[in-house]
C-alpha positions as CSV (number, residue, x, y, z in Angstrom):
1,X,17.1,16.9,7.8
2,X,15.6,19.9,9.7
3,X,13.2,19.6,12.6
4,X,10.5,21.3,10.5
5,X,11.1,18.9,7.6
6,X,10.9,15.9,9.9
7,X,7.7,17.2,11.5
8,X,6.2,17.9,8.1
9,X,7.2,14.4,6.9
10,X,5.6,12.8,10.0
11,X,2.3,14.7,9.5
12,X,2.3,13.7,5.8
13,X,3.1,10.1,6.6
14,X,0.4,9.9,9.3
15,X,-2.1,11.5,6.9
16,X,-1.4,9.0,4.2
17,X,-1.6,6.0,6.4
18,X,-4.7,7.3,8.2
19,X,-6.4,7.8,4.8
20,X,-5.5,4.2,3.8
21,X,-6.7,3.0,7.2
22,X,-10.2,4.5,6.9
23,X,-10.5,3.7,3.2
24,X,-12.9,0.8,3.9
25,X,-15.5,3.3,5.0
26,X,-15.3,4.9,1.6
27,X,-15.5,1.6,-0.3
28,X,-18.5,0.5,1.8
29,X,-20.4,3.6,0.5
30,X,-19.9,2.0,-2.9
31,X,-21.1,-1.4,-1.9
32,X,-23.8,-1.3,-4.5
33,X,-21.2,-1.1,-7.3
34,X,-19.4,-4.3,-8.5
35,X,-15.8,-4.4,-7.3
36,X,-14.5,-4.5,-10.9
37,X,-16.4,-1.4,-11.9
38,X,-15.1,0.4,-8.8
39,X,-11.6,-0.5,-9.8
40,X,-12.1,0.8,-13.3
41,X,-13.4,4.1,-12.0
42,X,-10.5,4.3,-9.5
43,X,-8.0,3.8,-12.4
44,X,-9.6,6.3,-14.8
45,X,-10.1,9.1,-12.4
46,X,-6.7,8.6,-10.8
47,X,-5.2,8.9,-14.3
48,X,-7.1,12.2,-14.9
49,X,-5.9,13.6,-11.6
50,X,-2.3,12.6,-12.1
51,X,-2.2,14.0,-15.6
52,X,-3.3,17.4,-14.1
53,X,-0.7,17.1,-11.2
54,X,2.2,16.3,-13.6
55,X,1.1,19.1,-15.9
56,X,1.0,21.6,-13.1
57,X,4.3,20.5,-11.7
58,X,5.8,20.5,-15.2
59,X,7.2,17.0,-14.8
60,X,6.5,15.6,-18.3
61,X,10.1,16.1,-19.4
62,X,11.6,14.3,-16.5
63,X,9.1,11.4,-16.8
64,X,9.8,11.0,-20.5
65,X,13.5,11.0,-19.9
66,X,13.1,8.1,-17.4
67,X,11.0,6.0,-19.8
68,X,12.6,3.2,-21.8
69,X,11.6,-0.4,-22.8
70,X,12.8,-1.9,-19.6
71,X,11.0,0.6,-17.5
72,X,7.7,0.2,-19.3
73,X,8.0,-3.6,-19.1
74,X,8.5,-3.4,-15.3
75,X,5.7,-0.9,-14.9
76,X,3.3,-3.2,-16.8
77,X,4.1,-5.8,-14.2
78,X,3.6,-3.4,-11.3
79,X,0.4,-2.1,-12.8
80,X,-1.0,-5.6,-13.0
81,X,0.0,-6.3,-9.4
82,X,-1.5,-3.1,-8.0
83,X,-4.7,-3.7,-10.0
84,X,-5.0,-7.2,-8.4
85,X,-4.3,-5.7,-5.0
86,X,-6.9,-3.0,-5.4
87,X,-9.5,-5.4,-6.8
88,X,-9.2,-8.0,-4.0
89,X,-9.3,-5.3,-1.3
90,X,-12.4,-3.6,-2.7
91,X,-14.1,-7.0,-3.0
92,X,-13.0,-8.0,0.5
93,X,-14.4,-4.8,2.1
94,X,-17.7,-5.0,0.3
95,X,-18.1,-8.7,1.1
96,X,-17.5,-8.5,4.9
97,X,-13.8,-9.5,4.9
98,X,-12.2,-6.2,6.0
99,X,-10.5,-8.2,8.8
100,X,-8.8,-10.5,6.4
101,X,-7.7,-7.5,4.4
102,X,-6.2,-5.9,7.5
103,X,-4.3,-9.1,8.3
104,X,-2.8,-9.0,4.8
105,X,-1.4,-5.5,5.3
106,X,0.0,-6.5,8.7
107,X,1.8,-9.4,7.0
108,X,3.0,-7.2,4.1
109,X,6.1,-5.6,5.8
110,X,7.4,-9.0,6.8
111,X,6.8,-10.2,3.2
112,X,8.9,-7.2,2.1
113,X,11.8,-8.3,4.3
114,X,11.5,-11.9,3.0
115,X,11.5,-10.8,-0.6
116,X,14.5,-8.6,0.0
117,X,16.5,-11.5,1.4
118,X,15.3,-14.0,-1.3
119,X,15.6,-11.8,-4.4
120,X,17.8,-8.8,-3.6
121,X,20.3,-10.7,-1.5
122,X,19.8,-8.6,1.5
123,X,21.0,-10.0,4.8
124,X,18.4,-10.8,7.4
125,X,19.1,-9.5,10.9
126,X,18.5,-11.8,13.8
127,X,15.4,-10.1,15.1
128,X,14.0,-9.7,11.6
129,X,14.2,-13.5,11.3
130,X,12.5,-13.9,14.7
131,X,9.7,-11.5,13.6
132,X,9.1,-13.4,10.3
133,X,9.1,-16.7,12.1
134,X,6.5,-15.6,14.7
135,X,4.3,-14.1,12.0
136,X,4.7,-17.3,9.9
137,X,3.3,-19.3,12.8
138,X,0.2,-17.0,12.8
139,X,-0.2,-17.6,9.0
140,X,0.1,-21.3,9.4
141,X,-2.6,-21.3,12.1
142,X,-4.8,-19.3,9.9
143,X,-4.2,-21.8,7.1
144,X,-5.1,-24.7,9.3
145,X,-8.3,-23.3,10.8
146,X,-9.5,-20.5,8.5
147,X,-8.5,-21.4,5.0
148,X,-11.6,-19.8,3.5
149,X,-10.3,-16.3,4.1
150,X,-6.5,-16.9,4.1
151,X,-6.4,-16.4,0.3
152,X,-7.5,-12.8,0.8
153,X,-4.7,-11.9,3.3
154,X,-2.0,-13.7,1.4
155,X,-3.0,-12.3,-2.0
156,X,-3.0,-8.8,-0.6
157,X,0.3,-9.2,1.2
158,X,2.0,-11.0,-1.8
159,X,0.7,-8.6,-4.5
160,X,1.6,-5.5,-2.6
161,X,5.0,-7.0,-1.5
162,X,6.0,-7.9,-5.1
163,X,4.6,-4.6,-6.3
164,X,6.9,-2.8,-3.8
165,X,9.9,-4.9,-5.0
166,X,9.3,-4.0,-8.6
167,X,8.9,-0.3,-7.8
168,X,12.1,-0.4,-5.7
169,X,14.2,-1.6,-8.7
170,X,12.5,0.3,-11.5
171,X,14.4,3.5,-12.5
172,X,11.6,6.1,-12.1
173,X,10.3,8.2,-9.3
174,X,7.0,7.5,-7.4
175,X,4.9,10.1,-9.2
176,X,6.1,9.2,-12.7
177,X,5.7,5.5,-11.9
178,X,2.2,5.9,-10.6
179,X,1.2,8.0,-13.6
180,X,2.5,5.4,-16.1
181,X,0.8,2.6,-14.2
182,X,-2.6,4.3,-14.3
183,X,-2.1,5.2,-18.0
184,X,-1.4,1.6,-18.8
185,X,-4.5,0.5,-16.9
186,X,-6.7,3.3,-18.1
187,X,-7.6,2.1,-21.7
188,X,-9.0,-1.4,-20.6
189,X,-10.7,0.3,-17.6
190,X,-12.3,3.0,-19.9
191,X,-13.4,0.3,-22.4
192,X,-15.0,-1.7,-19.6
193,X,-16.9,1.4,-18.3
194,X,-18.0,2.4,-21.8
195,X,-19.3,-1.2,-22.5
196,X,-21.1,-1.2,-19.1
197,X,-22.7,2.2,-19.8
198,X,-23.7,1.0,-23.3
199,X,-25.5,-2.1,-22.1
200,X,-27.1,-0.3,-19.2
201,X,-25.3,-2.2,-16.4
202,X,-22.9,0.6,-15.4
203,X,-23.5,2.5,-12.1
204,X,-22.6,5.9,-13.4
205,X,-25.5,8.2,-14.1
206,X,-28.0,6.5,-11.9
207,X,-27.4,8.2,-8.6
208,X,-25.7,11.6,-8.2
209,X,-24.1,10.6,-4.8
210,X,-22.6,7.5,-6.3
211,X,-21.4,9.4,-9.3
212,X,-19.6,11.9,-7.0
213,X,-18.1,9.1,-4.9
214,X,-16.8,7.3,-8.1
215,X,-15.2,10.5,-9.5
216,X,-13.6,11.4,-6.1
217,X,-11.9,8.0,-6.1
218,X,-9.2,9.6,-8.1
219,X,-8.4,12.0,-5.2
220,X,-8.8,9.2,-2.6
221,X,-6.3,7.1,-4.5
222,X,-3.7,9.6,-5.6
223,X,-3.6,11.9,-2.6
224,X,-2.3,9.5,0.0
225,X,0.2,8.1,-2.4
226,X,1.6,11.6,-3.1
227,X,1.6,12.4,0.6
228,X,3.5,9.1,1.3
229,X,6.1,9.9,-1.4
230,X,6.7,13.3,0.2
231,X,6.9,11.8,3.6
232,X,9.4,9.2,2.5
233,X,11.8,12.0,1.3
234,X,11.7,13.6,4.8
235,X,11.7,10.7,7.2
236,X,14.2,8.0,8.2
237,X,13.2,4.4,7.2
238,X,12.8,3.4,10.8
239,X,10.0,6.0,11.3
240,X,8.3,4.8,8.1
241,X,8.6,1.2,9.3
242,X,6.5,2.2,12.4
243,X,4.0,4.3,10.5
244,X,3.1,1.5,8.1
245,X,1.2,-0.3,10.9
246,X,-1.2,2.7,11.3
247,X,-3.3,1.7,8.3
248,X,-3.9,-2.0,9.0
249,X,-4.6,-1.1,12.7
250,X,-7.3,1.3,11.7
251,X,-8.7,-1.2,9.2
252,X,-8.9,-3.7,12.0
253,X,-10.9,-1.4,14.2
254,X,-13.1,-0.3,11.4
255,X,-13.9,-4.0,10.6
256,X,-14.7,-4.9,14.2
257,X,-16.1,-1.7,15.7
258,X,-17.9,-0.2,12.7
259,X,-18.7,-3.0,10.3
260,X,-19.3,-5.5,13.1
261,X,-17.3,-8.3,11.6
262,X,-17.0,-11.2,14.1
263,X,-13.8,-11.4,16.0
264,X,-13.3,-15.0,16.8
265,X,-10.7,-16.4,19.3
266,X,-8.7,-17.7,16.3
267,X,-8.4,-14.1,15.0
268,X,-7.1,-13.0,18.4
269,X,-4.4,-15.7,18.3
270,X,-3.4,-15.0,14.7
271,X,-3.5,-11.2,15.0
272,X,-1.6,-11.5,18.3
273,X,1.2,-13.4,16.7
274,X,1.3,-11.0,13.7
275,X,1.3,-8.0,16.1
276,X,4.2,-9.5,18.1
277,X,6.1,-10.1,14.9
278,X,5.4,-6.6,13.6
279,X,6.4,-5.1,17.0
280,X,9.7,-6.9,16.9
281,X,10.3,-5.9,13.3
282,X,9.6,-2.2,14.1
283,X,11.8,-2.3,17.2
284,X,14.6,-3.8,15.3
285,X,14.3,-1.2,12.5
286,X,14.5,1.6,15.0
287,X,17.5,0.0,16.8
288,X,19.3,-0.6,13.5
289,X,18.6,3.0,12.3
290,X,20.0,4.4,15.6
291,X,23.1,2.2,15.3
292,X,23.7,3.2,11.7
293,X,23.4,6.9,12.6
294,X,25.7,6.6,15.6
295,X,28.3,4.7,13.5
296,X,28.1,7.4,10.8
297,X,28.6,10.2,13.4
298,X,31.6,8.4,14.9
299,X,33.1,7.8,11.4
300,X,32.6,11.5,10.6
301,X,34.2,12.5,13.9
302,X,37.1,10.3,13.3
303,X,37.5,11.7,9.8
304,X,37.4,15.3,11.1
305,X,39.9,14.7,13.9
306,X,43.3,16.2,13.4
């Protein structure tokens, strides 16, 4: 990896996570549109954009070659999971629960580790176990004293965590997988929008500014995902592990500083525990990555020695 490649990857990664972090501001502009309708527009316009991107990049052949019955079955599952995740998050933002959404995405990396251990048979490092245990205490406290919003956080964390697991094992690249997911979701989404337009309940066509925001949802959805995919090819996992906390941190500040959502002492305790768990997880990821690189260099040196 060259310095320019790593620098470019870092900028792409920061750009992707920053866009995800400020996404609540965009969804709040669409507060007058029901969450399910926003989701349907997000799917349809993302599909349109991705079809154009794949056509320009001439990737149709590679995507067709990767498609088989097993791949489609797994992408149906991942499409349902990402649709649930998107719907809950849109609803949360437009119902004053951005803080709960932020908590869900703080928990998500730790859910990924737990799923890796439970399903993929990955071994849990000591400090990963400590990080998950501390975060679990925060979730338990939230469950005991704020059960009314806990479902949002846990649904977001679980749906995105399982989505990531499915996408990890399915044999297709990120662009092809995202395209097929949106194409699978597009027909029911388009039918929903056509029915809403037919009975006069749809938001499209009533306000030009809302129409533009709904169409641009395709760019807002696809662009950070494509930026992230490019960053993932250029950056070590440890750097990505650190970057993934940018988005929920920005969401947290948007919720409190801009939306004015109440920050109760309970939130401080729970977020404090989650942040400690995330910090330990990130530190352990960096430490493990450095150890692996040092071991690889030593092994290479030993191999090259006369």
